[in-house]
C-alpha positions in Angstrom: 56.6 -7.3 -29.6 57.0 -9.0 -32.9 55.8 -12.5 -33.6 57.3 -14.7 -36.3 55.9 -17.9 -37.8 58.5 -20.5 -38.7 57.7 -23.3 -41.1 59.9 -26.3 -41.8 59.4 -27.4 -45.4 60.6 -29.7 -48.2 58.9 -29.9 -51.6 55.7 -28.1 -50.4 55.4 -25.5 -53.1 51.7 -26.4 -53.4 51.2 -25.3 -49.8 53.0 -21.9 -49.8 50.1 -19.8 -50.9 47.6 -21.4 -48.4 50.1 -21.1 -45.6 50.8 -17.5 -46.5 47.1 -16.7 -46.2 46.8 -18.6 -42.9 49.9 -16.9 -41.4 49.5 -13.4 -42.9 48.7 -11.9 -39.5 52.2 -12.6 -38.1 54.9 -9.9 -38.3 57.2 -12.3 -40.2 56.9 -15.6 -41.9 60.1 -17.7 -42.2 60.4 -20.9 -44.3 63.3 -23.2 -43.4 63.8 -25.4 -46.4 65.4 -28.8 -46.6 66.7 -28.6 -50.2 63.4 -28.6 -52.0 63.4 -29.5 -55.7 60.2 -27.6 -56.5 59.2 -23.9 -56.7 59.2 -23.3 -52.9 62.0 -20.7 -53.0 60.4 -18.8 -55.9 57.0 -18.7 -54.2 58.4 -17.5 -51.0 60.0 -14.6 -52.9 56.6 -13.9 -54.6 54.8 -13.6 -51.2 57.7 -11.9 -49.3 58.4 -14.9 -47.1 61.8 -15.1 -45.6 63.5 -18.2 -47.1 66.4 -20.1 -45.5 67.9 -23.1 -47.1 
């Protein structure tokens, strides 16, 4: 069985790295973004986090 972590976010680029470290044990991390104006999308790509806008 796979377990995914789903995070709802908006303008939280400063939290992406710490959340990635915290949730790294999950099979998949998904960020659902509410039109952030910061680097959230870029950082999700950097850490291999699934990004949905």
